[in-house]
C-alpha positions in Angstrom: 14.2 -48.1 -69.9 10.7 -48.8 -68.7 8.8 -46.3 -66.6 6.6 -47.8 -64.0 3.1 -46.2 -63.8 1.5 -45.4 -60.6 -1.4 -47.9 -59.9 -4.7 -46.7 -58.8 -6.9 -48.8 -56.6 -10.6 -47.9 -55.9 -12.0 -47.3 -52.5 -13.6 -50.9 -52.4 -10.6 -52.7 -53.2 -8.7 -50.9 -50.4 -11.5 -51.6 -47.9 -11.6 -55.2 -48.9 -7.9 -55.6 -48.7 -8.1 -54.1 -45.2 -10.8 -56.3 -44.1 -9.0 -59.4 -45.5 -5.9 -58.6 -43.7 -7.6 -58.5 -40.4 -8.6 -62.0 -40.7 -6.9 -63.9 -37.9 -6.3 -66.9 -40.3 -4.2 -64.8 -42.9 -1.0 -62.7 -42.3 -0.9 -59.2 -43.9 1.9 -60.2 -45.9 0.1 -63.0 -47.5 -2.9 -60.9 -48.4 -0.6 -58.3 -49.9 1.1 -60.9 -51.8 -2.1 -62.4 -53.3 -3.5 -59.0 -54.1 -0.3 -58.1 -55.8 0.5 -55.0 -53.5 3.4 -54.4 -51.1 2.8 -55.2 -47.3 3.9 -51.5 -46.5 1.0 -50.1 -48.8 -1.4 -52.6 -47.1 -0.2 -51.3 -43.6 -0.7 -47.7 -44.6 -4.2 -48.5 -45.8 -5.0 -50.4 -42.5 -3.8 -47.3 -40.7 -5.9 -45.0 -42.6 -8.8 -47.1 -42.4 -8.7 -47.3 -38.6 -8.2 -43.6 -38.0 -10.9 -42.5 -40.5 -13.2 -45.7 -40.4 -16.3 -44.9 -42.7 -14.5 -41.8 -44.2 -11.3 -43.6 -45.4 -10.5 -43.8 -49.1 -12.7 -41.0 -50.5 -11.1 -41.1 -53.9 -9.5 -38.7 -56.4 -7.4 -37.2 -53.7 -10.4 -35.6 -52.0 -10.3 -35.4 -48.2 -13.5 -36.9 -46.8 -14.9 -34.7 -44.0 -17.4 -35.4 -41.2 -20.3 -32.9 -41.3 -18.8 -31.0 -38.4 -15.4 -30.6 -40.2 -17.2 -29.6 -43.4 -19.1 -26.9 -41.3 -15.9 -25.7 -40.0 -14.4 -25.4 -43.3 -17.4 -23.6 -44.6 -17.3 -21.0 -41.8 -13.6 -20.5 -42.1 -14.1 -19.6 -45.9 -17.1 -17.2 -45.1 -15.0 -15.6 -42.4 -12.1 -15.1 -44.8 -14.6 -13.5 -47.3 -16.0 -11.2 -44.7 -12.6 -10.0 -43.6 -11.5 -9.2 -47.1 -14.9 -7.2 -47.7 -14.1 -5.4 -44.2 -10.5 -4.5 -45.5 -11.7 -3.1 -48.7 -14.5 -1.0 -47.0 -11.7 0.5 -44.7 -9.6 1.3 -47.7 -12.4 2.9 -49.4 -13.3 5.1 -46.4 -9.7 6.3 -46.3 -9.7 7.1 -50.1 -13.2 8.8 -49.8 -12.2 10.6 -46.5 -9.2 12.3 -48.3 -11.2 13.5 -51.4 -14.0 15.1 -49.5 -11.9 17.8 -47.7 
């Protein structure tokens, strides 16, 4: 039994494949066959490229974020940390309030 290994494609390859498939003189199926990939994979890359444009295919499983999305993510993390600190201080106030009596 042979185990198929998952192939990895770099972002430039994906971008070029999408651009080739958008050429009106070529069909997506022809481009996929010439590149040795399935047409379903090419269609998925086209969909991602259209939805994320310049942020498509960041590589290594990382999600590419716009500056606004990154700022929102940073603020959410900071809020989470502040809420945790607040909860710790509340618990400390209860503990020290009991022992001082």
